[in-house]
C-alpha positions in Angstrom: 0.1 -0.1 0.1 1.3 3.4 -0.9 1.7 5.8 1.9 0.6 9.5 1.2 3.1 12.2 1.8 2.9 14.0 5.2 2.6 17.7 4.8 2.0 20.7 6.8 -1.4 22.0 6.7 0.1 25.4 5.8 3.5 25.3 4.1 5.4 28.4 5.0 7.5 28.4 1.9 4.9 30.1 -0.1 5.0 32.8 2.6 8.7 33.1 2.0 8.1 33.3 -1.7 5.7 36.3 -1.2 8.5 37.9 1.0 11.0 37.3 -1.8 8.3 38.7 -4.2 8.3 42.2 -2.1 12.1 42.3 -1.7 12.3 41.7 -5.7 9.6 44.8 -6.0 12.1 46.9 -4.2 15.4 45.4 -5.2 14.6 45.9 -8.9 12.5 49.1 -8.6 15.5 51.1 -6.8 18.5 49.0 -8.1 17.3 48.2 -11.7 14.5 50.6 -12.9 15.4 53.7 -11.3 18.6 54.2 -13.0 16.7 54.7 -16.2 14.5 57.4 -14.7 17.7 59.0 -13.0 19.4 59.3 -16.3 16.4 60.9 -18.0 16.1 63.4 -15.0 19.8 64.3 -14.5 20.3 64.7 -18.0 17.4 67.0 -18.4 18.0 68.9 -15.2 21.8 69.0 -14.9 22.7 69.1 -18.4 25.1 66.1 -17.9 26.0 64.1 -21.1 24.0 60.8 -21.6 27.0 58.9 -21.9 28.5 60.1 -18.6 25.4 59.3 -16.4 25.3 55.9 -18.3 29.0 55.3 -17.3 28.0 55.8 -13.5 25.1 53.2 -13.9 27.7 50.9 -15.5 29.6 51.4 -12.2 26.6 50.5 -10.1 26.1 47.4 -11.9 29.9 46.7 -11.8 30.2 47.0 -8.1 27.0 44.8 -7.6 28.7 42.1 -9.8 31.8 42.3 -7.7 30.1 41.8 -4.6 27.3 39.2 -5.3 30.0 36.5 -6.1 30.3 36.6 -2.1 26.8 36.5 -1.4 26.5 32.8 -0.6 29.5 33.4 1.9 27.6 36.3 3.3 24.5 34.3 3.9 26.2 31.6 5.6 28.3 34.0 7.8 25.7 36.5 9.0 22.4 35.0 7.8 19.9 35.6 4.8 17.9 37.9 6.8 20.8 40.1 8.1 22.3 40.3 4.7 18.9 41.3 3.1 18.6 43.8 5.8 21.8 45.7 5.2 21.3 45.3 1.4 17.7 47.3 1.9 19.5 50.0 3.9 22.3 50.3 1.5 20.0 50.6 -1.6 17.9 53.2 -0.1 20.9 55.2 0.9 22.0 54.8 -2.5 19.2 56.4 -4.4 19.3 59.3 -2.1 22.9 59.9 -2.9 22.3 59.6 -6.6 19.6 62.3 -6.2 22.1 64.5 -4.0 24.8 64.6 -6.6 25.8 68.0 -7.6 28.7 67.1 -9.6 29.5 64.0 -12.1 32.1 62.5 -10.0 29.6 62.3 -7.0 27.7 59.6 -9.2 30.4 57.3 -8.7 30.2 57.5 -4.8 26.4 57.2 -5.1 27.1 54.0 -7.3 29.3 52.3 -4.7 26.5 52.5 -2.3 23.6 51.6 -4.6 25.7 48.8 -6.2 26.3 47.1 -2.8 22.6 47.3 -1.8 21.7 45.9 -5.4 24.2 42.8 -4.9 22.1 41.8 -1.6 18.6 41.9 -3.0 19.1 41.1 -6.7 18.8 37.7 -8.4 21.0 35.5 -6.4 19.5 36.8 -3.3 15.8 36.1 -4.5 16.9 32.3 -5.5 18.7 32.0 -2.0 15.2 32.8 -0.5 13.2 30.5 -2.4 15.5 27.7 -3.2 15.4 25.9 0.2 11.9 25.7 0.3 11.0 24.3 -3.0 12.2 21.6 -5.4 9.3 20.2 -7.5 7.5 23.3 -7.3 10.4 25.7 -7.6 9.6 27.0 -11.4 6.0 28.2 -9.8 7.9 29.9 -6.7 10.6 31.3 -8.4 8.1 32.6 -11.0 6.1 34.1 -8.2 9.1 35.7 -6.6 10.7 36.9 -9.6 7.2 38.5 -10.7 8.2 41.3 -8.0 10.9 42.2 -10.2 8.4 43.0 -13.3 6.0 44.5 -10.6 8.9 47.0 -10.0 9.1 47.9 -13.7 5.4 48.6 -13.7 5.1 50.8 -10.4 8.5 52.3 -10.0 9.2 54.4 -13.3 5.8 56.1 -13.3 5.9 56.5 -9.8 9.3 58.0 -9.5 8.4 60.3 -12.3 5.2 61.4 -10.9 7.1 62.2 -7.5 9.9 64.1 -9.1 7.4 66.1 -10.9 5.3 66.7 -7.6 8.0 67.3 -5.0 11.3 67.1 -6.8 14.2 64.7 -7.3 15.6 64.6 -3.9 12.4 64.4 -1.8 11.1 61.6 -4.1 14.4 59.6 -3.5 14.5 60.1 0.3 10.8 58.6 0.2 11.8 55.8 -1.6 14.9 55.2 0.3 13.2 55.3 3.5 10.3 53.0 2.4 12.6 50.2 1.3 14.1 49.3 4.6 11.0 50.1 6.6 9.2 47.3 4.7 11.9 44.8 4.2 13.4 44.9 7.6 10.4 43.5 9.5 9.7 41.0 6.8 13.4 39.8 6.9 13.1 39.5 10.7 9.9 37.5 10.8 10.3 35.3 7.6 13.8 34.8 6.5 15.4 33.8 9.6 14.0 30.2 9.4 14.5 27.4 6.8 12.8 24.1 6.3 15.2 22.1 8.2 14.5 24.2 11.4 10.8 23.3 11.0 11.4 19.6 10.4 10.5 20.0 6.8 12.1 19.0 3.4 11.5 21.0 0.3 7.9 21.4 -1.1 6.5 21.1 2.5 7.1 17.1 3.2 7.7 16.2 6.8 11.4 14.8 7.4 11.7 11.2 7.7 12.4 10.3 11.3 14.4 7.3 10.2 18.1 8.0 10.4 20.2 8.4 7.2 23.7 7.5 7.1 24.6 9.4 3.9 26.5 12.4 4.6 26.0 15.7 2.6 27.7 16.1 -0.7 30.5 18.6 -0.4 30.3 21.9 -2.6 32.4 22.2 -5.9 34.8 24.8 -6.1 34.0 28.0 -8.0 37.1 26.9 -10.4 35.4 23.5 -11.2 32.2 25.1 -11.8 33.4 28.0 -14.0 35.2 25.6 -16.5 32.3 23.3 -17.2 30.9 23.8 -20.6 27.3 23.9 -19.0 28.4 27.0 -17.0 30.2 29.0 -19.8 27.2 28.5 -22.3 24.8 29.2 -19.5 26.5 32.4 -18.3 27.5 33.4 -21.8 24.1 33.1 -23.4 22.6 35.0 -20.3 25.3 37.6 -20.2 24.7 38.5 -23.9 20.8 38.7 -23.5 21.1 40.8 -20.4 23.4 43.0 -22.0 20.9 43.7 -24.6 18.1 43.9 -22.1 19.6 46.2 -19.4 21.0 48.6 -22.0 17.4 48.5 -23.7 15.6 49.1 -20.5 18.1 51.9 -19.4 17.6 53.7 -22.7 14.0 52.8 -23.4 12.4 56.1 -21.7 14.7 58.4 -23.8 14.2 56.3 -27.0 10.6 56.4 -26.9 9.8 59.9 -25.1 10.0 61.7 -28.2 7.5 59.6 -29.8 4.9 59.1 -27.0 5.8 62.1 -24.3 7.1 61.6 -20.8 4.1 60.0 -19.5 3.2 57.8 -22.6 6.8 56.5 -22.5 6.4 55.6 -18.8 3.3 53.7 -19.6 5.0 52.1 -22.3 7.6 50.8 -20.0 4.8 49.7 -17.6 3.5 47.7 -20.5 6.9 46.0 -21.0 6.9 44.9 -17.4 3.2 43.9 -17.3 4.0 41.6 -20.3 7.1 40.2 -18.4 4.5 39.3 -15.5 2.5 37.4 -18.1 5.3 35.7 -19.6 7.2 34.7 -16.6 3.8 33.2 -15.1 3.1 31.2 -18.2 6.9 30.0 -18.1 6.6 29.0 -14.4 3.4 27.2 -14.8 4.2 25.3 -18.2 7.8 24.5 -17.7 7.9 21.7 -15.3 10.7 19.1 -16.4 10.9 20.4 -20.0 13.9 21.5 -21.6 14.6 25.1 -20.0 17.4 26.1 -22.5 15.1 25.6 -25.3 12.7 27.6 -23.6 15.3 30.2 -23.1 16.3 30.2 -26.7 12.7 30.8 -27.8 12.6 33.6 -25.3 15.5 35.4 -26.6 14.4 35.2 -30.3 10.9 36.5 -29.3 12.6 39.5 -27.6 14.9 40.0 -30.7 11.8 40.3 -32.9 10.5 43.2 -30.5 13.7 45.0 -30.5 13.8 45.0 -34.4 10.2 46.4 -34.4 11.5 49.4 -32.2 14.7 49.6 -34.4 13.0 50.0 -37.9 10.0 51.9 -37.1 8.9 55.2 -35.1 5.4 54.6 -35.7 3.8 54.5 -32.1 1.8 51.3 -32.9 4.9 49.4 -34.2 7.1 50.6 -31.0 4.2 49.4 -28.7 4.1 45.8 -30.3 7.9 46.0 -30.0 7.5 46.8 -26.4 5.0 44.0 -25.8 7.3 41.3 -27.6 10.2 42.5 -25.7 8.6 42.3 -22.5 7.1 38.9 -22.8 10.8 37.5 -22.3 12.1 40.3 -20.0 11.2 38.4 -16.7 12.2 35.0 -18.0 15.8 36.1 -18.7 16.3 36.8 -14.8 14.2 33.8 -13.6 15.5 31.0 -16.0 19.1 30.7 -14.9 18.1 29.5 -11.5 15.7 27.0 -13.0 18.6 25.9 -15.4 21.0 25.5 -12.8 18.6 23.3 -10.9 18.0 21.0 -13.7 21.8 20.7 -14.6 24.1 21.1 -11.4 24.2 19.2 -8.2 22.0 20.6 -5.2 24.7 21.8 -3.3 26.2 23.7 -6.1 23.1 25.3 -7.2 23.5 28.6 -5.1 27.1 29.0 -6.1 26.1 28.7 -9.8 23.4 31.2 -9.6 25.7 33.6 -7.8 28.4 33.0 -10.5 26.1 33.3 -13.3 24.4 36.6 -11.7 28.0 38.0 -11.3 29.1 37.3 -14.8 25.8 38.7 -16.2 26.2 42.0 -14.1 29.8 42.5 -15.3 28.8 42.1 -18.8 25.6 44.0 -18.7 27.1 46.7 -16.5 28.7 47.9 -19.8 25.5 48.1 -21.7 24.2 51.3 -20.5 27.7 53.2 -21.3 28.0 51.3 -24.5 24.5 52.0 -26.0 24.9 55.6 -24.6 28.0 56.3 -26.3 26.6 54.6 -29.6 23.5 56.9 -29.3 25.8 59.8 -28.7 28.2 59.2 -31.9 25.2 58.2 -34.3 22.7 60.7 -32.8 20.1 58.1 -32.8 19.3 54.8 -31.2 19.0 52.9 -34.5 22.5 51.3 -34.1 22.5 50.6 -30.4 18.9 48.8 -30.7 20.2 46.8 -33.7 23.3 45.8 -31.8 20.8 44.7 -28.9 18.9 42.5 -31.3 21.9 40.8 -32.7 23.1 39.8 -29.2 19.7 38.3 -28.4 19.9 36.2 -31.5 23.5 35.0 -30.6 22.3 34.4 -27.1 19.4 32.0 -28.7 22.2 30.1 -30.6 24.8 29.9 -27.6 22.2 28.6 -24.7 21.4 25.5 -26.8 25.2 24.3 -26.5 25.5 21.9 -23.7 27.0 18.3 -23.1 24.3 15.5 -22.1 23.9 14.6 -18.5 24.4 16.6 -15.1 27.3 19.0 -14.3 30.9 17.5 -14.7 31.4 18.6 -11.2 29.4 15.6 -10.1 
């Protein structure tokens, strides 16, 4: 007779996933989407060149990339909750520092603060919150948590633009800088200090078998061993190219479409992009299951490239908006697919390290995109060349992600 699985009546893992959702809202809202609004505002109010402000945004992402490599060690040393709380405070202080800059060099100081906060509240952090609680249901939980990033794209650009128009840049930044830790610190204290083992659970809410087990946990592979595998190289390479294109496009999207749709219309279009991202990520989370996640990633990149091509070849508002939707349908999946592919292809003890390394490589590469696309825009005096480059990189990513040897990681 088959014995049914034992479960808690209420599995706390879904509460943790919702907390990760809230952290993602603020993490991406302040650390990912606000730089695009700051670029537009600082360029208009200070007269600083787009390329100069873009370079500071690049520094913000590079600092985040350098620090996120060591995020697993920070979580083990001081705890997931404490690391997240520190990240929330730094991110909030960072956006205030951006708004208070009175000279271009001060943007680099602000980038050091905001980049540190971004490292502790970005993709590797969200995965670290969700992964211990889910195995079979991880695609759904990851989809839920990372949808916070898409909600951030819907809420933060128009909210920040509205606040800036009503009360000014510095008061708007102070309001967001205070709100982030005020919301995240209590949630971290109440929900991120425990893990399933402490509650006598295994992932997905099953109760731990009371029978003793002689097997010892598998040791973690070294970063060096992970990095040299073909799986890691093609995974990180493909998503680095895709995110280079995506981050550059999102940073410059307001500047690109504002002349066509106006400031409010452009902000609404960015909201349309991220609303599409919620739909795309939700569909992926509920349909991917055990299917080939690399194939899904390839299709995702091609869909995005079609949308970017429309925004490249046409200034007609209808075509631009359709391009935003197609591009947006894949935006969320570019962030949430790497942890899911890592779960499928690497040993469980290594997944956290793999995700942190992929995020670090991605950020180190896409950190250059705001500056590169900004420079190309200034040289060519239009966004045709930078947007065409982004579309080409998405096509290249669609091909690279399909390259992988059979079986699991060579680090097994």
